All heavy atoms as TSV, in Angstrom:
chain	resi	resn	atom	element	x	y	z
A	1	MET	N	N	31.635	29.466	48.163
A	1	MET	CA	C	30.788	28.495	47.498
A	1	MET	C	C	30.840	28.674	45.980
A	1	MET	O	O	30.838	27.696	45.255
A	1	MET	CB	C	29.354	28.650	47.983
A	1	MET	CG	C	28.440	27.656	47.355
A	1	MET	SD	S	26.852	27.743	48.114
A	1	MET	CE	C	25.882	27.229	46.793
A	2	HIS	N	N	30.928	29.868	45.523
A	2	HIS	CA	C	30.967	30.150	44.087
A	2	HIS	C	C	32.239	29.580	43.463
A	2	HIS	O	O	32.187	29.034	42.355
A	2	HIS	CB	C	30.874	31.668	43.870
A	2	HIS	CG	C	30.831	32.056	42.431
A	2	HIS	ND1	N	29.779	31.718	41.627
A	2	HIS	CD2	C	31.705	32.743	41.649
A	2	HIS	CE1	C	30.015	32.175	40.411
A	2	HIS	NE2	N	31.174	32.820	40.407
A	3	ILE	N	N	33.378	29.648	44.173
A	3	ILE	CA	C	34.636	29.133	43.644
A	3	ILE	C	C	34.598	27.612	43.568
A	3	ILE	O	O	35.088	27.017	42.608
A	3	ILE	CB	C	35.824	29.626	44.506
A	3	ILE	CG1	C	35.938	31.138	44.387
A	3	ILE	CG2	C	37.116	28.968	44.082
A	3	ILE	CD1	C	36.971	31.754	45.306
A	4	GLY	N	N	34.015	26.966	44.525
A	4	GLY	CA	C	33.892	25.508	44.512
A	4	GLY	C	C	33.038	25.030	43.356
A	4	GLY	O	O	33.344	24.017	42.720
A	5	PHE	N	N	31.977	25.770	43.055
A	5	PHE	CA	C	31.108	25.420	41.935
A	5	PHE	C	C	31.858	25.561	40.616
A	5	PHE	O	O	31.720	24.721	39.727
A	5	PHE	CB	C	29.853	26.304	41.961
A	5	PHE	CG	C	28.865	25.962	40.884
A	5	PHE	CD1	C	28.156	24.776	40.941
A	5	PHE	CD2	C	28.645	26.829	39.825
A	5	PHE	CE1	C	27.237	24.455	39.951
A	5	PHE	CE2	C	27.732	26.513	38.841
A	5	PHE	CZ	C	27.028	25.322	38.895
A	6	LEU	N	N	32.670	26.615	40.496
A	6	LEU	CA	C	33.456	26.805	39.275
A	6	LEU	C	C	34.495	25.692	39.112
A	6	LEU	O	O	34.735	25.228	37.990
A	6	LEU	CB	C	34.130	28.175	39.282
A	6	LEU	CG	C	33.193	29.371	39.110
A	6	LEU	CD1	C	33.979	30.672	39.201
A	6	LEU	CD2	C	32.458	29.300	37.787
A	7	ARG	N	N	35.107	25.269	40.206
A	7	ARG	CA	C	36.067	24.159	40.138
A	7	ARG	C	C	35.370	22.869	39.700
A	7	ARG	O	O	35.905	22.099	38.908
A	7	ARG	CB	C	36.724	23.958	41.495
A	7	ARG	CG	C	37.762	24.963	41.830
A	7	ARG	CD	C	38.424	24.629	43.144
A	7	ARG	NE	N	39.327	25.683	43.527
A	7	ARG	CZ	C	39.882	25.787	44.713
A	7	ARG	NH1	N	39.606	24.882	45.653
A	7	ARG	NH2	N	40.705	26.766	44.993
A	8	LEU	N	N	34.176	22.669	40.220
A	8	LEU	CA	C	33.406	21.485	39.840
A	8	LEU	C	C	33.066	21.516	38.353
A	8	LEU	O	O	33.220	20.517	37.649
A	8	LEU	CB	C	32.126	21.378	40.677
A	8	LEU	CG	C	31.189	20.222	40.328
A	8	LEU	CD1	C	31.879	18.890	40.612
A	8	LEU	CD2	C	29.894	20.335	41.096
A	9	LEU	N	N	32.623	22.665	37.858
A	9	LEU	CA	C	32.307	22.787	36.428
A	9	LEU	C	C	33.542	22.576	35.565
A	9	LEU	O	O	33.469	21.929	34.515
A	9	LEU	CB	C	31.695	24.157	36.140
A	9	LEU	CG	C	30.251	24.365	36.595
A	9	LEU	CD1	C	29.791	25.780	36.263
A	9	LEU	CD2	C	29.342	23.353	35.948
A	10	LYS	N	N	34.691	23.103	36.004
A	10	LYS	CA	C	35.922	22.934	35.240
A	10	LYS	C	C	36.334	21.462	35.213
A	10	LYS	O	O	36.738	20.933	34.170
A	10	LYS	CB	C	37.039	23.778	35.848
A	10	LYS	CG	C	38.291	23.780	35.034
A	10	LYS	CD	C	39.331	24.719	35.615
A	10	LYS	CE	C	40.580	24.694	34.759
A	10	LYS	NZ	N	41.609	25.577	35.264
A	11	ALA	N	N	36.220	20.779	36.344
A	11	ALA	CA	C	36.554	19.355	36.400
A	11	ALA	C	C	35.605	18.543	35.520
A	11	ALA	O	O	36.032	17.633	34.801
A	11	ALA	CB	C	36.514	18.862	37.837
A	12	LEU	N	N	34.319	18.867	35.571
A	12	LEU	CA	C	33.349	18.157	34.726
A	12	LEU	C	C	33.620	18.410	33.249
A	12	LEU	O	O	33.491	17.509	32.425
A	12	LEU	CB	C	31.927	18.576	35.087
A	12	LEU	CG	C	31.396	18.060	36.419
A	12	LEU	CD1	C	30.023	18.648	36.710
A	12	LEU	CD2	C	31.335	16.547	36.421
A	13	ARG	N	N	34.002	19.636	32.921
A	13	ARG	CA	C	34.314	19.969	31.529
A	13	ARG	C	C	35.518	19.167	31.048
A	13	ARG	O	O	35.514	18.619	29.948
A	13	ARG	CB	C	34.583	21.459	31.386
A	13	ARG	CG	C	34.771	21.881	29.942
A	13	ARG	CD	C	35.062	23.387	29.836
A	13	ARG	NE	N	36.080	23.582	28.840
A	13	ARG	CZ	C	37.381	23.724	29.075
A	13	ARG	NH1	N	37.847	23.717	30.289
A	13	ARG	NH2	N	38.218	23.877	28.090
A	14	ASN	N	N	36.555	19.078	31.875
A	14	ASN	CA	C	37.741	18.308	31.493
A	14	ASN	C	C	37.405	16.840	31.324
A	14	ASN	O	O	37.871	16.178	30.382
A	14	ASN	CB	C	38.847	18.482	32.542
A	14	ASN	CG	C	39.438	19.874	32.515
A	14	ASN	OD1	O	39.325	20.591	31.524
A	14	ASN	ND2	N	40.061	20.268	33.613
A	15	ASP	N	N	36.577	16.305	32.232
A	15	ASP	CA	C	36.163	14.910	32.111
A	15	ASP	C	C	35.318	14.697	30.861
A	15	ASP	O	O	35.455	13.687	30.181
A	15	ASP	CB	C	35.381	14.465	33.343
A	15	ASP	CG	C	36.263	14.321	34.574
A	15	ASP	OD1	O	37.493	14.248	34.406
A	15	ASP	OD2	O	35.708	14.290	35.688
A	16	LEU	N	N	34.458	15.645	30.555
A	16	LEU	CA	C	33.615	15.532	29.376
A	16	LEU	C	C	34.441	15.590	28.094
A	16	LEU	O	O	34.206	14.826	27.158
A	16	LEU	CB	C	32.552	16.644	29.376
A	16	LEU	CG	C	31.527	16.595	28.253
A	16	LEU	CD1	C	30.714	15.305	28.341
A	16	LEU	CD2	C	30.619	17.796	28.314
A	17	VAL	N	N	35.432	16.466	28.055
A	17	VAL	CA	C	36.297	16.559	26.878
A	17	VAL	C	C	37.058	15.245	26.685
A	17	VAL	O	O	37.167	14.734	25.564
A	17	VAL	CB	C	37.270	17.760	27.019
A	17	VAL	CG1	C	38.365	17.705	25.969
A	17	VAL	CG2	C	36.516	19.062	26.911
A	18	THR	N	N	37.565	14.684	27.766
A	18	THR	CA	C	38.275	13.399	27.686
A	18	THR	C	C	37.339	12.295	27.219
A	18	THR	O	O	37.704	11.489	26.361
A	18	THR	CB	C	38.875	13.042	29.055
A	18	THR	OG1	O	39.723	14.100	29.479
A	18	THR	CG2	C	39.665	11.754	28.992
A	19	LEU	N	N	36.136	12.266	27.739
A	19	LEU	CA	C	35.163	11.244	27.351
A	19	LEU	C	C	34.797	11.363	25.878
A	19	LEU	O	O	34.756	10.369	25.159
A	19	LEU	CB	C	33.910	11.351	28.227
A	19	LEU	CG	C	32.793	10.363	27.920
A	19	LEU	CD1	C	33.247	8.948	28.255
A	19	LEU	CD2	C	31.549	10.723	28.686
A	20	VAL	N	N	34.558	12.581	25.425
A	20	VAL	CA	C	34.195	12.785	24.014
A	20	VAL	C	C	35.349	12.406	23.102
A	20	VAL	O	O	35.161	11.770	22.059
A	20	VAL	CB	C	33.743	14.245	23.779
A	20	VAL	CG1	C	33.650	14.564	22.306
A	20	VAL	CG2	C	32.408	14.498	24.460
A	21	THR	N	N	36.570	12.764	23.495
A	21	THR	CA	C	37.734	12.426	22.680
A	21	THR	C	C	37.910	10.918	22.592
A	21	THR	O	O	38.133	10.382	21.499
A	21	THR	CB	C	38.998	13.070	23.278
A	21	THR	OG1	O	38.791	14.474	23.372
A	21	THR	CG2	C	40.206	12.801	22.418
A	22	ASN	N	N	37.809	10.236	23.713
A	22	ASN	CA	C	37.948	8.772	23.701
A	22	ASN	C	C	36.815	8.111	22.934
A	22	ASN	O	O	37.037	7.156	22.182
A	22	ASN	CB	C	37.995	8.230	25.132
A	22	ASN	CG	C	39.279	8.595	25.838
A	22	ASN	OD1	O	40.277	8.919	25.207
A	22	ASN	ND2	N	39.253	8.554	27.153
A	23	THR	N	N	35.604	8.601	23.111
A	23	THR	CA	C	34.458	8.033	22.407
A	23	THR	C	C	34.589	8.242	20.906
A	23	THR	O	O	34.317	7.332	20.128
A	23	THR	CB	C	33.152	8.667	22.925
A	23	THR	OG1	O	33.076	8.474	24.328
A	23	THR	CG2	C	31.945	8.046	22.267
A	24	ARG	N	N	35.026	9.414	20.501
A	24	ARG	CA	C	35.201	9.703	19.075
A	24	ARG	C	C	36.226	8.751	18.464
A	24	ARG	O	O	36.036	8.241	17.361
A	24	ARG	CB	C	35.644	11.151	18.889
A	24	ARG	CG	C	35.665	11.572	17.440
A	24	ARG	CD	C	36.102	13.007	17.264
A	24	ARG	NE	N	35.302	13.898	18.097
A	24	ARG	CZ	C	35.735	15.070	18.539
A	24	ARG	NH1	N	36.937	15.491	18.247
A	24	ARG	NH2	N	34.957	15.829	19.283
A	25	PHE	N	N	37.313	8.488	19.181
A	25	PHE	CA	C	38.327	7.555	18.692
A	25	PHE	C	C	37.729	6.179	18.452
A	25	PHE	O	O	37.935	5.570	17.400
A	25	PHE	CB	C	39.486	7.469	19.697
A	25	PHE	CG	C	40.428	6.341	19.414
A	25	PHE	CD1	C	41.348	6.432	18.382
A	25	PHE	CD2	C	40.388	5.182	20.172
A	25	PHE	CE1	C	42.212	5.394	18.115
A	25	PHE	CE2	C	41.253	4.139	19.911
A	25	PHE	CZ	C	42.172	4.240	18.881
A	26	TRP	N	N	36.970	5.660	19.424
A	26	TRP	CA	C	36.410	4.324	19.292
A	26	TRP	C	C	35.330	4.260	18.214
A	26	TRP	O	O	35.197	3.243	17.528
A	26	TRP	CB	C	35.869	3.825	20.626
A	26	TRP	CG	C	36.992	3.496	21.575
A	26	TRP	CD1	C	37.332	4.163	22.704
A	26	TRP	CD2	C	37.939	2.445	21.431
A	26	TRP	NE1	N	38.429	3.592	23.277
A	26	TRP	CE2	C	38.831	2.525	22.523
A	26	TRP	CE3	C	38.134	1.440	20.495
A	26	TRP	CZ2	C	39.887	1.642	22.695
A	26	TRP	CZ3	C	39.183	0.548	20.672
A	26	TRP	CH2	C	40.046	0.657	21.753
A	27	VAL	N	N	34.568	5.328	18.062
A	27	VAL	CA	C	33.546	5.356	17.008
A	27	VAL	C	C	34.212	5.334	15.636
A	27	VAL	O	O	33.797	4.596	14.736
A	27	VAL	CB	C	32.618	6.579	17.178
A	27	VAL	CG1	C	31.774	6.796	15.942
A	27	VAL	CG2	C	31.740	6.417	18.400
A	28	VAL	N	N	35.255	6.131	15.459
A	28	VAL	CA	C	35.966	6.162	14.176
A	28	VAL	C	C	36.614	4.812	13.904
A	28	VAL	O	O	36.534	4.285	12.785
A	28	VAL	CB	C	37.004	7.305	14.162
A	28	VAL	CG1	C	37.933	7.189	12.979
A	28	VAL	CG2	C	36.309	8.650	14.165
A	29	LEU	N	N	37.244	4.222	14.909
A	29	LEU	CA	C	37.880	2.920	14.726
A	29	LEU	C	C	36.851	1.847	14.377
A	29	LEU	O	O	37.070	1.034	13.470
A	29	LEU	CB	C	38.635	2.519	15.995
A	29	LEU	CG	C	39.379	1.189	15.928
A	29	LEU	CD1	C	40.493	1.249	14.895
A	29	LEU	CD2	C	39.921	0.838	17.285
A	30	THR	N	N	35.714	1.853	15.050
A	30	THR	CA	C	34.659	0.884	14.763
A	30	THR	C	C	34.115	1.059	13.348
A	30	THR	O	O	33.896	0.077	12.633
A	30	THR	CB	C	33.517	1.020	15.788
A	30	THR	OG1	O	34.057	0.851	17.097
A	30	THR	CG2	C	32.431	0.005	15.542
A	31	CYS	N	N	33.932	2.293	12.917
A	31	CYS	CA	C	33.450	2.552	11.552
A	31	CYS	C	C	34.456	2.070	10.511
A	31	CYS	O	O	34.073	1.478	9.496
A	31	CYS	CB	C	33.159	4.032	11.360
A	31	CYS	SG	S	31.691	4.587	12.231
A	32	LEU	N	N	35.736	2.308	10.743
A	32	LEU	CA	C	36.754	1.851	9.802
A	32	LEU	C	C	36.803	0.329	9.725
A	32	LEU	O	O	36.901	-0.238	8.625
A	32	LEU	CB	C	38.124	2.401	10.194
A	32	LEU	CG	C	38.327	3.896	9.970
A	32	LEU	CD1	C	39.678	4.331	10.525
A	32	LEU	CD2	C	38.219	4.229	8.496
A	33	LEU	N	N	36.707	-0.325	10.864
A	33	LEU	CA	C	36.695	-1.788	10.853
A	33	LEU	C	C	35.447	-2.339	10.172
A	33	LEU	O	O	35.516	-3.332	9.441
A	33	LEU	CB	C	36.806	-2.322	12.278
A	33	LEU	CG	C	38.155	-2.123	12.954
A	33	LEU	CD1	C	38.091	-2.570	14.409
A	33	LEU	CD2	C	39.241	-2.864	12.217
A	34	LEU	N	N	34.320	-1.692	10.390
A	34	LEU	CA	C	33.081	-2.122	9.741
A	34	LEU	C	C	33.164	-1.943	8.226
A	34	LEU	O	O	32.765	-2.826	7.464
A	34	LEU	CB	C	31.894	-1.340	10.309
A	34	LEU	CG	C	30.523	-1.720	9.783
A	34	LEU	CD1	C	30.186	-3.155	10.171
A	34	LEU	CD2	C	29.481	-0.770	10.313
A	35	LEU	N	N	33.698	-0.820	7.787
A	35	LEU	CA	C	33.865	-0.598	6.349
A	35	LEU	C	C	34.828	-1.608	5.736
A	35	LEU	O	O	34.603	-2.095	4.624
A	35	LEU	CB	C	34.352	0.823	6.082
A	35	LEU	CG	C	33.309	1.915	6.242
A	35	LEU	CD1	C	33.960	3.286	6.103
A	35	LEU	CD2	C	32.211	1.751	5.215
A	36	ALA	N	N	35.910	-1.920	6.443
A	36	ALA	CA	C	36.851	-2.922	5.935
A	36	ALA	C	C	36.183	-4.289	5.829
A	36	ALA	O	O	36.353	-4.997	4.834
A	36	ALA	CB	C	38.073	-2.985	6.845
A	37	PHE	N	N	35.407	-4.654	6.837
A	37	PHE	CA	C	34.708	-5.942	6.815
A	37	PHE	C	C	33.701	-5.997	5.674
A	37	PHE	O	O	33.628	-6.983	4.944
A	37	PHE	CB	C	34.015	-6.191	8.153
A	37	PHE	CG	C	33.176	-7.427	8.161
A	37	PHE	CD1	C	33.757	-8.674	8.223
A	37	PHE	CD2	C	31.786	-7.335	8.093
A	37	PHE	CE1	C	32.979	-9.828	8.221
A	37	PHE	CE2	C	31.005	-8.467	8.092
A	37	PHE	CZ	C	31.615	-9.717	8.159
A	38	LEU	N	N	32.922	-4.934	5.525
A	38	LEU	CA	C	31.932	-4.909	4.444
A	38	LEU	C	C	32.610	-4.929	3.085
A	38	LEU	O	O	32.139	-5.584	2.156
A	38	LEU	CB	C	31.031	-3.681	4.584
A	38	LEU	CG	C	30.065	-3.708	5.771
A	38	LEU	CD1	C	29.308	-2.388	5.850
A	38	LEU	CD2	C	29.118	-4.876	5.680
A	39	GLY	N	N	33.699	-4.211	2.956
A	39	GLY	CA	C	34.435	-4.223	1.697
A	39	GLY	C	C	34.995	-5.591	1.381
A	39	GLY	O	O	35.026	-6.014	0.224
A	40	TRP	N	N	35.422	-6.299	2.409
A	40	TRP	CA	C	36.016	-7.621	2.216
A	40	TRP	C	C	34.969	-8.668	1.852
A	40	TRP	O	O	35.241	-9.595	1.100
A	40	TRP	CB	C	36.726	-8.027	3.504
A	40	TRP	CG	C	37.536	-9.271	3.379
A	40	TRP	CD1	C	37.145	-10.532	3.689
A	40	TRP	CD2	C	38.866	-9.383	2.900
A	40	TRP	NE1	N	38.150	-11.421	3.455
A	40	TRP	CE2	C	39.228	-10.742	2.964
A	40	TRP	CE3	C	39.798	-8.466	2.438
A	40	TRP	CZ2	C	40.468	-11.194	2.565
A	40	TRP	CZ3	C	41.038	-8.925	2.048
A	40	TRP	CH2	C	41.361	-10.269	2.115
A	41	THR	N	N	33.742	-8.519	2.363
A	41	THR	CA	C	32.732	-9.558	2.159
A	41	THR	C	C	31.695	-9.219	1.101
A	41	THR	O	O	31.289	-10.084	0.342
A	41	THR	CB	C	31.996	-9.866	3.472
A	41	THR	OG1	O	31.416	-8.666	3.973
A	41	THR	CG2	C	32.939	-10.437	4.499
A	42	ILE	N	N	31.257	-7.981	1.049
A	42	ILE	CA	C	30.134	-7.647	0.169
A	42	ILE	C	C	30.580	-7.174	-1.211
A	42	ILE	O	O	29.981	-7.545	-2.213
A	42	ILE	CB	C	29.229	-6.607	0.850
A	42	ILE	CG1	C	28.553	-7.252	2.050
A	42	ILE	CG2	C	28.197	-6.053	-0.120
A	42	ILE	CD1	C	27.684	-6.329	2.842
A	43	VAL	N	N	31.614	-6.378	-1.272
A	43	VAL	CA	C	32.033	-5.815	-2.561
A	43	VAL	C	C	32.384	-6.898	-3.580
A	43	VAL	O	O	31.982	-6.789	-4.739
A	43	VAL	CB	C	33.183	-4.803	-2.366
A	43	VAL	CG1	C	33.801	-4.390	-3.680
A	43	VAL	CG2	C	32.669	-3.585	-1.615
A	44	PRO	N	N	33.097	-7.967	-3.221
A	44	PRO	CA	C	33.352	-9.007	-4.239
A	44	PRO	C	C	32.085	-9.676	-4.757
A	44	PRO	O	O	32.064	-10.178	-5.877
A	44	PRO	CB	C	34.224	-10.026	-3.500
A	44	PRO	CG	C	34.882	-9.253	-2.432
A	44	PRO	CD	C	33.876	-8.221	-2.019
A	45	ARG	N	N	31.017	-9.677	-3.960
A	45	ARG	CA	C	29.764	-10.265	-4.444
A	45	ARG	C	C	29.038	-9.324	-5.392
A	45	ARG	O	O	28.331	-9.760	-6.283
A	45	ARG	CB	C	28.854	-10.607	-3.269
A	45	ARG	CG	C	29.430	-11.704	-2.426
A	45	ARG	CD	C	28.610	-11.929	-1.209
A	45	ARG	NE	N	29.351	-12.792	-0.295
A	45	ARG	CZ	C	28.804	-13.727	0.428
A	45	ARG	NH1	N	27.513	-13.918	0.380
A	45	ARG	NH2	N	29.549	-14.462	1.219
A	46	ILE	N	N	29.216	-8.015	-5.177
A	46	ILE	CA	C	28.578	-7.049	-6.059
A	46	ILE	C	C	29.335	-6.956	-7.380
A	46	ILE	O	O	28.753	-6.973	-8.451
A	46	ILE	CB	C	28.500	-5.672	-5.372
A	46	ILE	CG1	C	27.590	-5.763	-4.142
A	46	ILE	CG2	C	28.000	-4.605	-6.331
A	46	ILE	CD1	C	27.605	-4.504	-3.291
A	47	TRP	N	N	30.659	-6.848	-7.275
A	47	TRP	CA	C	31.514	-6.792	-8.459
A	47	TRP	C	C	32.388	-8.035	-8.481
A	47	TRP	O	O	33.472	-8.054	-7.903
A	47	TRP	CB	C	32.412	-5.559	-8.434
A	47	TRP	CG	C	31.688	-4.287	-8.625
A	47	TRP	CD1	C	31.029	-3.879	-9.733
A	47	TRP	CD2	C	31.539	-3.231	-7.673
A	47	TRP	NE1	N	30.486	-2.658	-9.529
A	47	TRP	CE2	C	30.780	-2.231	-8.280
A	47	TRP	CE3	C	31.984	-3.054	-6.364
A	47	TRP	CZ2	C	30.451	-1.064	-7.607
A	47	TRP	CZ3	C	31.655	-1.896	-5.706
A	47	TRP	CH2	C	30.899	-0.911	-6.331
A	48	PRO	N	N	31.936	-9.101	-9.145
A	48	PRO	CA	C	32.742	-10.331	-9.155
A	48	PRO	C	C	34.057	-10.111	-9.890
A	48	PRO	O	O	34.167	-9.250	-10.753
A	48	PRO	CB	C	31.856	-11.338	-9.879
A	48	PRO	CG	C	30.806	-10.563	-10.551
A	48	PRO	CD	C	30.710	-9.237	-9.873
A	49	ARG	N	N	35.004	-10.898	-9.508
A	49	ARG	CA	C	36.328	-10.780	-10.130
A	49	ARG	C	C	36.248	-11.188	-11.594
A	49	ARG	O	O	35.649	-12.187	-11.948
A	49	ARG	CB	C	37.330	-11.671	-9.407
A	49	ARG	CG	C	37.551	-11.235	-8.014
A	49	ARG	CD	C	38.612	-12.115	-7.372
A	49	ARG	NE	N	38.681	-11.813	-5.968
A	49	ARG	CZ	C	38.701	-12.694	-5.007
A	49	ARG	NH1	N	38.681	-13.971	-5.299
A	49	ARG	NH2	N	38.771	-12.329	-3.749
A	50	LEU	N	N	36.891	-10.415	-12.406
A	50	LEU	CA	C	36.967	-10.741	-13.825
A	50	LEU	C	C	38.204	-11.604	-14.054
A	50	LEU	O	O	39.257	-11.350	-13.484
A	50	LEU	CB	C	37.054	-9.462	-14.662
A	50	LEU	CG	C	35.856	-8.522	-14.524
A	50	LEU	CD1	C	36.126	-7.242	-15.287
A	50	LEU	CD2	C	34.606	-9.183	-15.042
A	51	ALA	N	N	38.064	-12.600	-14.886
A	51	ALA	CA	C	39.196	-13.477	-15.166
A	51	ALA	C	C	40.207	-12.720	-16.009
A	51	ALA	O	O	39.876	-12.125	-17.028
A	51	ALA	CB	C	38.720	-14.717	-15.903
A	52	SER	N	N	41.435	-12.743	-15.550
A	52	SER	CA	C	42.482	-12.060	-16.315
A	52	SER	C	C	42.916	-12.957	-17.463
A	52	SER	O	O	42.909	-14.170	-17.354
A	52	SER	CB	C	43.656	-11.718	-15.406
A	52	SER	OG	O	44.229	-12.909	-14.918
A	53	PRO	N	N	43.313	-12.365	-18.581
A	53	PRO	CA	C	43.726	-13.181	-19.734
A	53	PRO	C	C	44.945	-14.047	-19.427
A	53	PRO	O	O	45.075	-15.131	-19.953
A	53	PRO	CB	C	44.059	-12.149	-20.813
A	53	PRO	CG	C	43.468	-10.870	-20.358
A	53	PRO	CD	C	43.303	-10.955	-18.888
A	54	ALA	N	N	45.841	-13.604	-18.570
A	54	ALA	CA	C	47.028	-14.386	-18.258
A	54	ALA	C	C	46.676	-15.625	-17.438
A	54	ALA	O	O	47.371	-16.636	-17.507
A	54	ALA	CB	C	48.024	-13.523	-17.502
A	55	ALA	N	N	45.618	-15.557	-16.655
A	55	ALA	CA	C	45.257	-16.675	-15.799
A	55	ALA	C	C	44.358	-17.685	-16.500
A	55	ALA	O	O	44.128	-18.762	-15.990
A	55	ALA	CB	C	44.546	-16.155	-14.551
A	56	SER	N	N	43.861	-17.360	-17.682
A	56	SER	CA	C	42.961	-18.293	-18.360
A	56	SER	C	C	43.773	-19.417	-18.995
A	56	SER	O	O	44.922	-19.255	-19.391
A	56	SER	CB	C	42.139	-17.560	-19.420
A	56	SER	OG	O	43.002	-17.054	-20.416
A	57	CYS	N	N	43.150	-20.547	-19.092
A	57	CYS	CA	C	43.806	-21.732	-19.632
A	57	CYS	C	C	43.595	-21.776	-21.135
A	57	CYS	O	O	42.482	-21.587	-21.630
A	57	CYS	CB	C	43.214	-22.974	-18.963
A	57	CYS	SG	S	43.993	-24.495	-19.523
A	58	SER	N	N	44.658	-22.030	-21.866
A	58	SER	CA	C	44.540	-22.078	-23.321
A	58	SER	C	C	44.205	-23.478	-23.827
A	58	SER	O	O	43.957	-23.668	-24.999
A	58	SER	CB	C	45.839	-21.589	-23.976
A	58	SER	OG	O	46.902	-22.445	-23.603
A	59	LEU	N	N	44.236	-24.465	-22.928
A	59	LEU	CA	C	43.917	-25.829	-23.328
A	59	LEU	C	C	42.408	-25.993	-23.425
A	59	LEU	O	O	41.664	-25.397	-22.657
A	59	LEU	CB	C	44.472	-26.825	-22.309
A	59	LEU	CG	C	45.991	-26.847	-22.142
A	59	LEU	CD1	C	46.371	-27.803	-21.024
A	59	LEU	CD2	C	46.639	-27.265	-23.436
A	60	PRO	N	N	41.947	-26.800	-24.360
A	60	PRO	CA	C	40.504	-27.036	-24.455
A	60	PRO	C	C	40.011	-27.823	-23.246
A	60	PRO	O	O	40.675	-28.742	-22.771
A	60	PRO	CB	C	40.347	-27.844	-25.745
A	60	PRO	CG	C	41.693	-28.379	-26.044
A	60	PRO	CD	C	42.693	-27.467	-25.396
A	61	ARG	N	N	38.857	-27.457	-22.766
A	61	ARG	CA	C	38.292	-28.128	-21.599
A	61	ARG	C	C	37.305	-29.205	-22.044
A	61	ARG	O	O	36.599	-29.040	-23.015
A	61	ARG	CB	C	37.574	-27.117	-20.710
A	61	ARG	CG	C	38.523	-26.158	-20.070
A	61	ARG	CD	C	37.810	-25.266	-19.136
A	61	ARG	NE	N	38.745	-24.320	-18.526
A	61	ARG	CZ	C	38.422	-23.416	-17.646
A	61	ARG	NH1	N	37.185	-23.295	-17.270
A	61	ARG	NH2	N	39.329	-22.629	-17.156
A	62	GLY	N	N	37.266	-30.275	-21.275
A	62	GLY	CA	C	36.317	-31.358	-21.570
A	62	GLY	C	C	36.686	-32.158	-22.778
A	62	GLY	O	O	35.860	-32.854	-23.344
A	63	ASN	N	N	37.915	-32.103	-23.203
A	63	ASN	CA	C	38.341	-32.824	-24.392
A	63	ASN	C	C	39.394	-33.841	-23.960
A	63	ASN	O	O	40.357	-33.508	-23.293
A	63	ASN	CB	C	38.929	-31.850	-25.410
A	63	ASN	CG	C	39.179	-32.491	-26.742
A	63	ASN	OD1	O	39.053	-33.711	-26.878
A	63	ASN	ND2	N	39.540	-31.699	-27.734
A	64	LEU	N	N	39.214	-35.091	-24.352
A	64	LEU	CA	C	40.175	-36.114	-23.978
A	64	LEU	C	C	41.519	-35.898	-24.662
A	64	LEU	O	O	42.556	-36.325	-24.161
A	64	LEU	CB	C	39.630	-37.502	-24.337
A	64	LEU	CG	C	38.402	-37.948	-23.540
A	64	LEU	CD1	C	37.901	-39.292	-24.047
A	64	LEU	CD2	C	38.746	-38.034	-22.069
A	65	ALA	N	N	41.540	-35.223	-25.778
A	65	ALA	CA	C	42.800	-34.986	-26.491
A	65	ALA	C	C	43.657	-33.980	-25.739
A	65	ALA	O	O	44.849	-33.879	-26.006
A	65	ALA	CB	C	42.499	-34.482	-27.893
A	66	SER	N	N	43.085	-33.237	-24.785
A	66	SER	CA	C	43.865	-32.240	-24.064
A	66	SER	C	C	44.925	-32.891	-23.179
A	66	SER	O	O	45.918	-32.271	-22.831
A	66	SER	CB	C	42.963	-31.346	-23.233
A	66	SER	OG	O	42.350	-32.107	-22.211
A	67	SER	N	N	44.750	-34.172	-22.814
A	67	SER	CA	C	45.744	-34.826	-21.991
A	67	SER	C	C	47.037	-35.056	-22.760
A	67	SER	O	O	48.083	-35.195	-22.160
A	67	SER	CB	C	45.198	-36.162	-21.473
A	67	SER	OG	O	44.921	-37.015	-22.548
A	68	ALA	N	N	46.985	-35.035	-24.063
A	68	ALA	CA	C	48.198	-35.170	-24.869
A	68	ALA	C	C	49.087	-33.938	-24.706
A	68	ALA	O	O	50.299	-34.044	-24.826
A	68	ALA	CB	C	47.823	-35.377	-26.336
A	69	TYR	N	N	48.503	-32.793	-24.436
A	69	TYR	CA	C	49.293	-31.594	-24.263
A	69	TYR	C	C	50.055	-31.592	-22.934
A	69	TYR	O	O	51.046	-30.901	-22.785
A	69	TYR	CB	C	48.406	-30.349	-24.301
A	69	TYR	CG	C	47.774	-30.088	-25.641
A	69	TYR	CD1	C	46.405	-30.171	-25.798
A	69	TYR	CD2	C	48.553	-29.767	-26.737
A	69	TYR	CE1	C	45.821	-29.945	-27.006
A	69	TYR	CE2	C	47.972	-29.552	-27.970
A	69	TYR	CZ	C	46.605	-29.634	-28.106
A	69	TYR	OH	O	46.027	-29.402	-29.302
A	70	LEU	N	N	49.535	-32.335	-21.971
A	70	LEU	CA	C	50.152	-32.341	-20.648
A	70	LEU	C	C	51.388	-33.218	-20.601
A	70	LEU	O	O	52.196	-33.114	-19.710
A	70	LEU	CB	C	49.146	-32.813	-19.598
A	70	LEU	CG	C	47.915	-31.917	-19.453
A	70	LEU	CD1	C	46.957	-32.536	-18.451
A	70	LEU	CD2	C	48.320	-30.527	-18.997
A	71	GLY	N	N	51.562	-34.069	-21.575
A	71	GLY	CA	C	52.766	-34.873	-21.664
A	71	GLY	C	C	52.603	-36.118	-20.935
A	71	GLY	O	O	53.238	-36.859	-20.385
């Protein structure tokens, strides 16, 4: 009876180790996906994009004479 109990404990230990390993994987994966989602949606609202000098328009805005520059 003592040997059967030890086999049962060993089997339960192996199952528990497998369960913890699989659970840890899914928890880490879920946390990484959550961080990526939050970074994609919230961070741009906290730190808005700054306009780069190369992307800014040098033409005057709201001026009818600006259409002459467009040809």
